[in-house]
Backbone bond lengths (Angstrom), bond angles and torsions (degrees), N, CA, C in turn:
res aa  C-N    CA-C-N  psi(-1)  N-CA   C-N-CA  omega(-1)  CA-C   N-CA-C  phi
1 X - - - 1.449 - - 1.530 108.49 -
2 X 1.320 116.12 122.54 1.461 121.34 -179.34 1.515 110.89 -76.48
3 X 1.330 114.98 143.42 1.452 119.98 178.89 1.533 111.30 -107.96
4 X 1.330 117.28 -20.67 1.454 121.50 178.61 1.525 107.83 -108.72
5 X 1.329 115.43 112.85 1.457 121.43 -172.81 1.519 111.57 -118.05
6 X 1.332 115.65 157.57 1.458 120.33 173.05 1.533 107.60 -73.72
7 X 1.322 117.88 161.52 1.463 119.56 177.33 1.531 112.98 -56.38
8 X 1.326 117.65 -35.66 1.463 121.29 178.97 1.527 110.99 -66.20
9 X 1.325 117.09 -45.52 1.463 121.23 179.17 1.529 111.10 -64.72
10 X 1.322 115.69 -41.52 1.459 120.18 179.99 1.525 111.24 -67.92
11 X 1.313 117.20 -35.75 1.466 121.13 176.33 1.522 110.38 -61.50
12 X 1.322 116.62 -43.81 1.462 121.21 178.20 1.523 111.25 -59.78
13 X 1.329 116.56 -43.64 1.466 120.69 -176.98 1.521 113.42 -74.55
14 X 1.329 117.73 -30.90 1.463 120.58 -175.69 1.523 113.56 -95.95
15 X 1.334 117.18 -9.86 1.455 120.48 179.77 1.521 114.01 80.66
16 X 1.319 116.73 16.31 1.461 121.84 178.01 1.529 109.22 -105.65
17 X 1.314 115.70 170.53 1.459 121.14 172.13 1.531 108.06 -82.90
18 X 1.319 116.81 154.45 1.466 121.64 -179.66 1.528 111.33 -55.18
19 X 1.307 115.81 -44.85 1.470 120.86 -179.92 1.529 111.24 -61.03
20 X 1.330 116.73 -39.78 1.461 121.02 179.61 1.528 111.71 -66.45
21 X 1.330 116.47 -35.81 1.466 120.39 177.10 1.529 109.65 -61.57
22 X 1.306 117.00 -46.28 1.459 121.25 -179.25 1.525 110.51 -64.86
23 X 1.334 117.05 -43.87 1.467 120.38 179.03 1.526 111.62 -62.46
24 X 1.341 116.93 -40.66 1.463 120.77 178.45 1.520 111.11 -65.25
25 X 1.328 117.40 -38.17 1.458 120.71 177.09 1.528 110.50 -59.77
26 X 1.310 115.82 -44.72 1.466 120.31 179.50 1.527 109.85 -65.75
27 X 1.312 116.91 -46.56 1.460 122.79 -178.19 1.530 112.22 -62.63
28 X 1.333 116.84 -41.56 1.460 121.51 -174.95 1.521 113.34 -94.13
29 X 1.321 117.57 -4.46 1.459 120.80 179.15 1.516 114.16 76.40
30 X 1.318 117.09 26.14 1.463 121.21 177.17 1.531 107.42 -85.25
31 X 1.337 117.69 122.71 1.468 118.96 -176.31 1.524 113.33 -72.19
32 X 1.330 114.12 145.74 1.462 121.82 171.40 1.523 104.75 -112.04
33 X 1.323 116.45 111.14 1.453 121.34 -174.96 1.518 109.47 -114.83
34 X 1.329 115.96 122.12 1.471 121.90 -177.12 1.531 111.88 51.99
35 X 1.325 116.38 38.56 1.457 121.10 176.30 1.517 114.61 77.12
36 X 1.331 117.82 12.06 1.460 121.81 -178.57 1.521 110.64 -125.79
37 X 1.320 115.04 149.82 1.470 122.72 -177.08 1.527 108.10 -124.13
38 X 1.325 116.57 137.09 1.460 121.07 176.20 1.528 108.33 -71.66
39 X 1.319 115.68 114.95 1.470 121.84 -175.27 1.528 111.84 -60.79
40 X 1.331 117.48 -45.54 1.463 121.77 -177.86 1.531 110.70 -63.33
41 X 1.316 117.01 -45.24 1.466 121.16 179.68 1.530 110.61 -64.17
42 X 1.324 117.16 -42.20 1.459 121.35 -179.55 1.526 111.07 -62.61
43 X 1.334 116.55 -50.29 1.465 119.94 -177.15 1.530 111.82 -66.29
44 X 1.322 117.81 -38.61 1.474 119.36 178.43 1.526 110.57 -69.44
45 X 1.326 117.42 -34.37 1.471 120.44 177.40 1.529 111.26 -68.63
46 X 1.326 117.12 -32.73 1.463 120.57 176.92 1.525 110.57 -65.18
47 X 1.328 116.78 -40.76 1.475 120.95 -177.48 1.521 112.03 -75.52
48 X 1.311 117.54 -36.71 1.458 122.40 -173.24 1.529 114.64 -59.25
49 X 1.331 120.46 -50.89 1.470 119.08 -178.44 1.529 113.25 -62.09
50 X 1.310 118.08 -35.31 1.462 119.38 -179.15 1.517 110.61 -68.07
51 X 1.319 117.95 -36.52 1.461 121.40 177.54 1.528 110.34 -70.77
52 X 1.324 117.11 -40.13 1.464 120.76 -179.26 1.528 111.40 -67.55
53 X 1.320 117.60 -39.79 1.465 120.01 -178.81 1.526 111.22 -70.80
54 X 1.323 117.99 -28.84 1.461 121.11 178.36 1.522 111.26 -71.45
55 X 1.341 117.43 -28.74 1.451 121.51 -178.29 1.524 112.83 -92.57
56 X 1.315 117.46 -16.68 1.452 121.99 -176.00 1.528 109.78 -72.07
57 X 1.339 118.76 127.60 1.461 119.85 178.96 1.539 111.33 -68.76
58 X 1.313 115.51 146.14 1.460 121.14 179.17 1.520 109.66 -78.44
59 X 1.333 118.56 139.76 1.473 120.65 178.17 1.538 110.97 -64.67
60 X 1.325 115.77 149.82 1.462 120.38 179.43 1.509 109.56 -63.85
61 X 1.324 116.45 138.43 1.453 121.47 178.64 1.511 113.14 86.45
62 X 1.292 118.27 4.20 1.477 120.28 -178.92 1.506 111.11 -93.41
């Protein structure tokens, strides 16, 4: 089982579009090295911000 996938392969596995995979990598700071993305790092980075934002308290007056 490969762990470093192309954006197209990772899009297929994650249910996203290829373009969205690349944009998420840029947004989340997941490196794309030689056209390949670490699947485990990408998927864990996708889950992490949603969990952190759900736990983060809202500022007063917002």
